[in-house]
A tleap script that builds the chain and sets N, CA, C and O, in Angstrom:
source leaprc.protein.ff14SB
mol = sequence {
  NMET PRO GLN SER SER HIE SER ALA LYS LEU
  HIE LEU LYS PHE ARG THR ASP ALA ASN GLU
  ALA GLU ARG GLN SER ALA PHE ARG LEU ALA
  ARG GLU ALA GLY ALA GLN ASP ILE ARG ARG
  LEU PHE PRO GLU ALA SER ASP GLU GLU LEU
  ALA SER LEU LEU MET ILE ASP VAL ARG ASN
  GLU ALA ALA VAL PRO LYS LEU LEU LYS ILE
  LEU GLY ALA HIE GLU ALA VAL GLU PHE VAL
  GLU PRO GLU VAL ARG ARG LYS LEU LYS ILE
  CARG
}
set mol.1.N position { 17.394 -19.324 -23.854 }
set mol.1.CA position { 16.534 -18.311 -24.429 }
set mol.1.C position { 17.363 -17.040 -24.653 }
set mol.1.O position { 18.001 -16.562 -23.715 }
set mol.2.N position { 17.370 -16.485 -25.867 }
set mol.2.CA position { 18.139 -15.273 -26.124 }
set mol.2.C position { 17.520 -14.068 -25.444 }
set mol.2.O position { 16.299 -13.958 -25.337 }
set mol.3.N position { 18.374 -13.168 -24.987 }
set mol.3.CA position { 17.883 -11.961 -24.349 }
set mol.3.C position { 17.623 -10.903 -25.399 }
set mol.3.O position { 18.377 -10.767 -26.362 }
set mol.4.N position { 16.557 -10.159 -25.207 }
set mol.4.CA position { 16.190 -9.104 -26.139 }
set mol.4.C position { 16.985 -7.839 -25.852 }
set mol.4.O position { 17.258 -7.509 -24.698 }
set mol.5.N position { 17.347 -7.142 -26.910 }
set mol.5.CA position { 18.037 -5.869 -26.728 }
set mol.5.C position { 17.113 -4.703 -27.040 }
set mol.5.O position { 17.548 -3.552 -27.069 }
set mol.6.N position { 15.846 -4.997 -27.272 }
set mol.6.CA position { 14.877 -3.939 -27.539 }
set mol.6.C position { 14.604 -3.133 -26.270 }
set mol.6.O position { 14.652 -3.663 -25.159 }
set mol.7.N position { 14.321 -1.864 -26.452 }
set mol.7.CA position { 14.003 -1.033 -25.294 }
set mol.7.C position { 12.568 -1.289 -24.864 }
set mol.7.O position { 11.752 -1.797 -25.633 }
set mol.8.N position { 12.281 -0.933 -23.641 }
set mol.8.CA position { 10.947 -1.098 -23.080 }
set mol.8.C position { 10.615 0.138 -22.254 }
set mol.8.O position { 11.488 0.949 -21.943 }
set mol.9.N position { 9.343 0.267 -21.907 }
set mol.9.CA position { 8.899 1.386 -21.079 }
set mol.9.C position { 8.048 0.846 -19.934 }
set mol.9.O position { 7.286 -0.108 -20.090 }
set mol.10.N position { 8.205 1.488 -18.779 }
set mol.10.CA position { 7.393 1.158 -17.612 }
set mol.10.C position { 6.682 2.417 -17.152 }
set mol.10.O position { 7.186 3.527 -17.319 }
set mol.11.N position { 5.511 2.233 -16.574 }
set mol.11.CA position { 4.804 3.333 -15.920 }
set mol.11.C position { 4.935 3.114 -14.423 }
set mol.11.O position { 4.779 1.997 -13.929 }
set mol.12.N position { 5.220 4.182 -13.717 }
set mol.12.CA position { 5.393 4.126 -12.273 }
set mol.12.C position { 4.564 5.231 -11.640 }
set mol.12.O position { 4.472 6.342 -12.163 }
set mol.13.N position { 3.965 4.903 -10.504 }
set mol.13.CA position { 3.244 5.921 -9.734 }
set mol.13.C position { 3.779 5.888 -8.315 }
set mol.13.O position { 3.770 4.850 -7.653 }
set mol.14.N position { 4.244 7.047 -7.859 }
set mol.14.CA position { 4.658 7.181 -6.469 }
set mol.14.C position { 3.431 7.384 -5.587 }
set mol.14.O position { 2.417 7.920 -6.036 }
set mol.15.N position { 3.527 6.956 -4.338 }
set mol.15.CA position { 2.498 7.322 -3.358 }
set mol.15.C position { 2.539 8.842 -3.239 }
set mol.15.O position { 3.617 9.435 -3.272 }
set mol.16.N position { 1.395 9.471 -3.103 }
set mol.16.CA position { 1.375 10.934 -3.006 }
set mol.16.C position { 2.044 11.432 -1.722 }
set mol.16.O position { 2.467 12.586 -1.659 }
set mol.17.N position { 2.144 10.576 -0.698 }
set mol.17.CA position { 2.803 10.993 0.548 }
set mol.17.C position { 4.295 10.612 0.593 }
set mol.17.O position { 4.951 10.793 1.619 }
set mol.18.N position { 4.827 10.085 -0.525 }
set mol.18.CA position { 6.255 9.739 -0.566 }
set mol.18.C position { 7.084 11.018 -0.513 }
set mol.18.O position { 6.791 11.988 -1.212 }
set mol.19.N position { 8.112 11.009 0.316 }
set mol.19.CA position { 8.952 12.206 0.420 }
set mol.19.C position { 10.064 12.179 -0.636 }
set mol.19.O position { 10.255 11.177 -1.325 }
set mol.20.N position { 10.776 13.270 -0.748 }
set mol.20.CA position { 11.806 13.407 -1.782 }
set mol.20.C position { 12.929 12.389 -1.609 }
set mol.20.O position { 13.432 11.863 -2.602 }
set mol.21.N position { 13.328 12.102 -0.390 }
set mol.21.CA position { 14.388 11.114 -0.156 }
set mol.21.C position { 13.963 9.727 -0.642 }
set mol.21.O position { 14.767 9.005 -1.231 }
set mol.22.N position { 12.705 9.352 -0.398 }
set mol.22.CA position { 12.191 8.062 -0.868 }
set mol.22.C position { 12.177 8.008 -2.394 }
set mol.22.O position { 12.544 6.996 -2.991 }
set mol.23.N position { 11.754 9.092 -3.012 }
set mol.23.CA position { 11.709 9.144 -4.484 }
set mol.23.C position { 13.117 9.036 -5.069 }
set mol.23.O position { 13.333 8.307 -6.037 }
set mol.24.N position { 14.071 9.756 -4.486 }
set mol.24.CA position { 15.441 9.709 -4.981 }
set mol.24.C position { 16.038 8.305 -4.808 }
set mol.24.O position { 16.807 7.847 -5.654 }
set mol.25.N position { 15.690 7.641 -3.733 }
set mol.25.CA position { 16.131 6.273 -3.510 }
set mol.25.C position { 15.602 5.357 -4.616 }
set mol.25.O position { 16.339 4.520 -5.136 }
set mol.26.N position { 14.334 5.516 -4.971 }
set mol.26.CA position { 13.737 4.711 -6.046 }
set mol.26.C position { 14.408 5.011 -7.384 }
set mol.26.O position { 14.667 4.094 -8.163 }
set mol.27.N position { 14.692 6.279 -7.658 }
set mol.27.CA position { 15.375 6.651 -8.903 }
set mol.27.C position { 16.751 5.989 -8.987 }
set mol.27.O position { 17.128 5.454 -10.030 }
set mol.28.N position { 17.494 6.031 -7.882 }
set mol.28.CA position { 18.835 5.444 -7.857 }
set mol.28.C position { 18.775 3.937 -8.117 }
set mol.28.O position { 19.543 3.409 -8.921 }
set mol.29.N position { 17.871 3.263 -7.439 }
set mol.29.CA position { 17.725 1.817 -7.634 }
set mol.29.C position { 17.314 1.485 -9.064 }
set mol.29.O position { 17.801 0.517 -9.648 }
set mol.30.N position { 16.420 2.289 -9.622 }
set mol.30.CA position { 15.961 2.056 -10.988 }
set mol.30.C position { 17.120 2.192 -11.977 }
set mol.30.O position { 17.269 1.368 -12.879 }
set mol.31.N position { 17.925 3.217 -11.809 }
set mol.31.CA position { 19.059 3.415 -12.721 }
set mol.31.C position { 20.076 2.277 -12.590 }
set mol.31.O position { 20.630 1.813 -13.587 }
set mol.32.N position { 20.314 1.836 -11.367 }
set mol.32.CA position { 21.245 0.721 -11.147 }
set mol.32.C position { 20.730 -0.571 -11.769 }
set mol.32.O position { 21.522 -1.426 -12.165 }
set mol.33.N position { 19.403 -0.722 -11.859 }
set mol.33.CA position { 18.795 -1.945 -12.378 }
set mol.33.C position { 18.545 -1.905 -13.888 }
set mol.33.O position { 18.086 -2.892 -14.462 }
set mol.34.N position { 18.843 -0.769 -14.538 }
set mol.34.CA position { 18.701 -0.736 -15.991 }
set mol.34.C position { 17.836 0.357 -16.572 }
set mol.34.O position { 17.630 0.392 -17.785 }
set mol.35.N position { 17.319 1.257 -15.742 }
set mol.35.CA position { 16.538 2.378 -16.265 }
set mol.35.C position { 17.475 3.349 -16.976 }
set mol.35.O position { 18.517 3.727 -16.440 }
set mol.36.N position { 17.101 3.741 -18.162 }
set mol.36.CA position { 17.912 4.670 -18.936 }
set mol.36.C position { 17.484 6.104 -18.678 }
set mol.36.O position { 18.322 6.995 -18.540 }
set mol.37.N position { 16.187 6.323 -18.615 }
set mol.37.CA position { 15.654 7.670 -18.403 }
set mol.37.C position { 14.385 7.560 -17.568 }
set mol.37.O position { 13.609 6.617 -17.725 }
set mol.38.N position { 14.182 8.514 -16.691 }
set mol.38.CA position { 12.977 8.569 -15.858 }
set mol.38.C position { 12.434 9.983 -15.978 }
set mol.38.O position { 13.141 10.958 -15.724 }
set mol.39.N position { 11.165 10.081 -16.369 }
set mol.39.CA position { 10.584 11.413 -16.545 }
set mol.39.C position { 9.109 11.395 -16.170 }
set mol.39.O position { 8.458 10.350 -16.165 }
set mol.40.N position { 8.606 12.573 -15.858 }
set mol.40.CA position { 7.188 12.695 -15.525 }
set mol.40.C position { 6.336 12.409 -16.761 }
set mol.40.O position { 6.686 12.809 -17.872 }
set mol.41.N position { 5.237 11.728 -16.561 }
set mol.41.CA position { 4.309 11.452 -17.651 }
set mol.41.C position { 3.571 12.727 -18.046 }
set mol.41.O position { 3.270 12.943 -19.220 }
set mol.42.N position { 3.283 13.569 -17.052 }
set mol.42.CA position { 2.619 14.858 -17.275 }
set mol.42.C position { 3.495 15.955 -16.659 }
set mol.42.O position { 3.261 16.362 -15.521 }
set mol.43.N position { 4.500 16.434 -17.400 }
set mol.43.CA position { 5.484 17.354 -16.823 }
set mol.43.C position { 4.927 18.668 -16.302 }
set mol.43.O position { 5.506 19.254 -15.388 }
set mol.44.N position { 3.838 19.138 -16.847 }
set mol.44.CA position { 3.287 20.435 -16.431 }
set mol.44.C position { 2.201 20.306 -15.362 }
set mol.44.O position { 1.620 21.311 -14.951 }
set mol.45.N position { 1.925 19.096 -14.914 }
set mol.45.CA position { 0.821 18.864 -13.980 }
set mol.45.C position { 1.082 19.483 -12.616 }
set mol.45.O position { 2.167 19.348 -12.050 }
set mol.46.N position { 0.069 20.163 -12.103 }
set mol.46.CA position { 0.147 20.680 -10.735 }
set mol.46.C position { -0.644 19.780 -9.780 }
set mol.46.O position { -0.473 19.863 -8.563 }
set mol.47.N position { -1.492 18.940 -10.319 }
set mol.47.CA position { -2.256 17.977 -9.534 }
set mol.47.C position { -1.309 16.907 -8.974 }
set mol.47.O position { -0.503 16.347 -9.717 }
set mol.48.N position { -1.403 16.623 -7.671 }
set mol.48.CA position { -0.501 15.669 -7.019 }
set mol.48.C position { -0.545 14.285 -7.648 }
set mol.48.O position { 0.492 13.647 -7.826 }
set mol.49.N position { -1.752 13.817 -7.987 }
set mol.49.CA position { -1.887 12.484 -8.578 }
set mol.49.C position { -1.186 12.407 -9.933 }
set mol.49.O position { -0.422 11.477 -10.190 }
set mol.50.N position { -1.446 13.380 -10.792 }
set mol.50.CA position { -0.811 13.383 -12.109 }
set mol.50.C position { 0.693 13.584 -12.013 }
set mol.50.O position { 1.454 12.993 -12.780 }
set mol.51.N position { 1.116 14.410 -11.079 }
set mol.51.CA position { 2.548 14.672 -10.903 }
set mol.51.C position { 3.297 13.441 -10.379 }
set mol.51.O position { 4.518 13.362 -10.514 }
set mol.52.N position { 2.590 12.493 -9.790 }
set mol.52.CA position { 3.241 11.305 -9.236 }
set mol.52.C position { 3.403 10.184 -10.267 }
set mol.52.O position { 3.942 9.126 -9.945 }
set mol.53.N position { 2.940 10.405 -11.504 }
set mol.53.CA position { 3.053 9.410 -12.567 }
set mol.53.C position { 4.322 9.646 -13.383 }
set mol.53.O position { 4.591 10.767 -13.815 }
set mol.54.N position { 5.097 8.585 -13.589 }
set mol.54.CA position { 6.350 8.688 -14.329 }
set mol.54.C position { 6.446 7.627 -15.413 }
set mol.54.O position { 5.779 6.593 -15.358 }
set mol.55.N position { 7.295 7.907 -16.403 }
set mol.55.CA position { 7.618 6.961 -17.464 }
set mol.55.C position { 9.086 6.594 -17.296 }
set mol.55.O position { 9.936 7.467 -17.118 }
set mol.56.N position { 9.375 5.315 -17.353 }
set mol.56.CA position { 10.751 4.842 -17.249 }
set mol.56.C position { 11.124 4.181 -18.565 }
set mol.56.O position { 10.475 3.227 -18.993 }
set mol.57.N position { 12.168 4.689 -19.206 }
set mol.57.CA position { 12.722 4.048 -20.399 }
set mol.57.C position { 13.762 3.052 -19.922 }
set mol.57.O position { 14.662 3.397 -19.156 }
set mol.58.N position { 13.634 1.818 -20.379 }
set mol.58.CA position { 14.520 0.737 -19.952 }
set mol.58.C position { 15.454 0.384 -21.103 }
set mol.58.O position { 15.012 0.253 -22.244 }
set mol.59.N position { 16.738 0.231 -20.812 }
set mol.59.CA position { 17.735 -0.055 -21.853 }
set mol.59.C position { 17.368 -1.262 -22.700 }
set mol.59.O position { 17.458 -1.215 -23.927 }
set mol.60.N position { 16.955 -2.343 -22.048 }
set mol.60.CA position { 16.521 -3.519 -22.800 }
set mol.60.C position { 15.501 -4.300 -21.986 }
set mol.60.O position { 15.435 -4.183 -20.762 }
set mol.61.N position { 14.719 -5.087 -22.679 }
set mol.61.CA position { 13.624 -5.818 -22.044 }
set mol.61.C position { 14.101 -6.802 -20.981 }
set mol.61.O position { 13.336 -7.165 -20.086 }
set mol.62.N position { 15.342 -7.232 -21.069 }
set mol.62.CA position { 15.868 -8.175 -20.081 }
set mol.62.C position { 15.904 -7.568 -18.679 }
set mol.62.O position { 15.877 -8.301 -17.690 }
set mol.63.N position { 15.964 -6.247 -18.581 }
set mol.63.CA position { 16.019 -5.576 -17.272 }
set mol.63.C position { 14.630 -5.380 -16.659 }
set mol.63.O position { 14.521 -5.058 -15.476 }
set mol.64.N position { 13.582 -5.568 -17.438 }
set mol.64.CA position { 12.218 -5.285 -16.962 }
set mol.64.C position { 11.839 -6.103 -15.729 }
set mol.64.O position { 11.367 -5.512 -14.758 }
set mol.65.N position { 12.017 -7.426 -15.708 }
set mol.65.CA position { 11.625 -8.179 -14.499 }
set mol.65.C position { 12.310 -7.689 -13.223 }
set mol.65.O position { 11.684 -7.612 -12.165 }
set mol.66.N position { 13.587 -7.361 -13.328 }
set mol.66.CA position { 14.322 -6.874 -12.153 }
set mol.66.C position { 13.762 -5.529 -11.697 }
set mol.66.O position { 13.574 -5.305 -10.501 }
set mol.67.N position { 13.495 -4.633 -12.650 }
set mol.67.CA position { 12.928 -3.325 -12.303 }
set mol.67.C position { 11.549 -3.475 -11.672 }
set mol.67.O position { 11.245 -2.803 -10.687 }
set mol.68.N position { 10.719 -4.342 -12.223 }
set mol.68.CA position { 9.378 -4.553 -11.657 }
set mol.68.C position { 9.475 -5.063 -10.221 }
set mol.68.O position { 8.714 -4.631 -9.355 }
set mol.69.N position { 10.399 -5.970 -9.971 }
set mol.69.CA position { 10.551 -6.530 -8.624 }
set mol.69.C position { 11.077 -5.477 -7.643 }
set mol.69.O position { 10.518 -5.296 -6.561 }
set mol.70.N position { 12.150 -4.787 -8.025 }
set mol.70.CA position { 12.773 -3.802 -7.130 }
set mol.70.C position { 11.840 -2.632 -6.857 }
set mol.70.O position { 11.632 -2.253 -5.705 }
set mol.71.N position { 11.284 -2.066 -7.908 }
set mol.71.CA position { 10.417 -0.897 -7.720 }
set mol.71.C position { 9.076 -1.272 -7.102 }
set mol.71.O position { 8.514 -0.503 -6.321 }
set mol.72.N position { 8.564 -2.442 -7.446 }
set mol.72.CA position { 7.295 -2.888 -6.874 }
set mol.72.C position { 7.360 -3.070 -5.365 }
set mol.72.O position { 6.346 -2.947 -4.677 }
set mol.73.N position { 8.549 -3.362 -4.850 }
set mol.73.CA position { 8.732 -3.559 -3.412 }
set mol.73.C position { 9.145 -2.272 -2.692 }
set mol.73.O position { 9.214 -2.245 -1.463 }
set mol.74.N position { 9.417 -1.213 -3.447 }
set mol.74.CA position { 9.908 0.030 -2.836 }
set mol.74.C position { 8.777 0.740 -2.087 }
set mol.74.O position { 7.643 0.800 -2.562 }
set mol.75.N position { 9.105 1.271 -0.914 }
set mol.75.CA position { 8.109 1.924 -0.052 }
set mol.75.C position { 7.450 3.153 -0.681 }
set mol.75.O position { 6.318 3.482 -0.326 }
set mol.76.N position { 8.114 3.825 -1.588 }
set mol.76.CA position { 7.569 5.049 -2.183 }
set mol.76.C position { 6.657 4.776 -3.374 }
set mol.76.O position { 5.930 5.666 -3.814 }
set mol.77.N position { 6.689 3.557 -3.896 }
set mol.77.CA position { 5.986 3.234 -5.140 }
set mol.77.C position { 4.601 2.659 -4.863 }
set mol.77.O position { 4.450 1.695 -4.113 }
set mol.78.N position { 3.604 3.266 -5.479 }
set mol.78.CA position { 2.237 2.733 -5.394 }
set mol.78.C position { 2.062 1.590 -6.384 }
set mol.78.O position { 1.513 0.543 -6.041 }
set mol.79.N position { 2.534 1.793 -7.628 }
set mol.79.CA position { 2.543 0.700 -8.603 }
set mol.79.C position { 3.577 0.972 -9.682 }
set mol.79.O position { 3.963 2.114 -9.933 }
set mol.80.N position { 4.016 -0.117 -10.317 }
set mol.80.CA position { 4.885 -0.052 -11.490 }
set mol.80.C position { 4.426 -1.169 -12.416 }
set mol.80.O position { 4.171 -2.290 -11.976 }
set mol.81.N position { 4.321 -0.848 -13.719 }
set mol.81.CA position { 3.824 -1.829 -14.677 }
set mol.81.C position { 4.386 -1.530 -16.062 }
set mol.81.O position { 4.728 -0.388 -16.366 }
set mol.82.N position { 4.480 -2.563 -16.900 }
set mol.82.CA position { 4.938 -2.330 -18.270 }
set mol.82.C position { 3.925 -1.480 -19.032 }
set mol.82.O position { 2.719 -1.577 -18.805 }
set mol.83.N position { 4.428 -0.655 -19.930 }
set mol.83.CA position { 3.546 0.135 -20.785 }
set mol.83.C position { 2.784 -0.826 -21.698 }
set mol.83.O position { 3.359 -1.775 -22.231 }
set mol.84.N position { 1.513 -0.575 -21.869 }
set mol.84.CA position { 0.688 -1.410 -22.733 }
set mol.84.C position { 0.941 -1.002 -24.183 }
set mol.84.O position { 0.851 0.172 -24.542 }
set mol.85.N position { 1.256 -1.988 -24.994 }
set mol.85.CA position { 1.450 -1.716 -26.417 }
set mol.85.C position { 0.101 -1.814 -27.104 }
set mol.85.O position { -0.568 -2.845 -27.032 }
set mol.86.N position { -0.289 -0.754 -27.761 }
set mol.86.CA position { -1.597 -0.702 -28.401 }
set mol.86.C position { -1.425 -0.612 -29.906 }
set mol.86.O position { -0.477 -0.005 -30.404 }
set mol.87.N position { -2.353 -1.223 -30.618 }
set mol.87.CA position { -2.412 -1.086 -32.068 }
set mol.87.C position { -3.634 -0.241 -32.382 }
set mol.87.O position { -4.763 -0.730 -32.401 }
set mol.88.N position { -3.386 1.025 -32.624 }
set mol.88.CA position { -4.486 1.940 -32.900 }
set mol.88.C position { -4.739 2.000 -34.402 }
set mol.88.O position { -3.813 2.086 -35.209 }
set mol.89.N position { -6.001 1.952 -34.743 }
set mol.89.CA position { -6.381 2.060 -36.154 }
set mol.89.C position { -6.862 3.472 -36.414 }
set mol.89.O position { -7.763 3.968 -35.737 }
set mol.90.N position { -6.262 4.110 -37.386 }
set mol.90.CA position { -6.669 5.460 -37.751 }
set mol.90.C position { -7.559 5.369 -38.971 }
set mol.90.O position { -7.215 4.744 -39.974 }
set mol.91.N position { -8.703 6.002 -38.864 }
set mol.91.CA position { -9.665 5.940 -39.982 }
set mol.91.C position { -9.643 7.211 -40.761 }
set mol.91.O position { -10.380 7.350 -41.737 }
savepdb mol mol.pdb
quit
């Protein structure tokens, strides 16, 4: 099966009680596993729940299963999932 070189996106939510060291550990593992960029989904949010949501840009779709496994098992992560691709109709 050929590997895809298309980029992908994941949504990640940290536990609100995760400390900075745990978050940095998750970031490091994500980058080692193929994450290209990690950023807050709501950069201006002061609410803890919204501030704990992140978007991960993945270099290629082949890295997604590894990222889901590694981050899904990380102590600081509440959930990680692929971004849902939607087909919106504009009227």
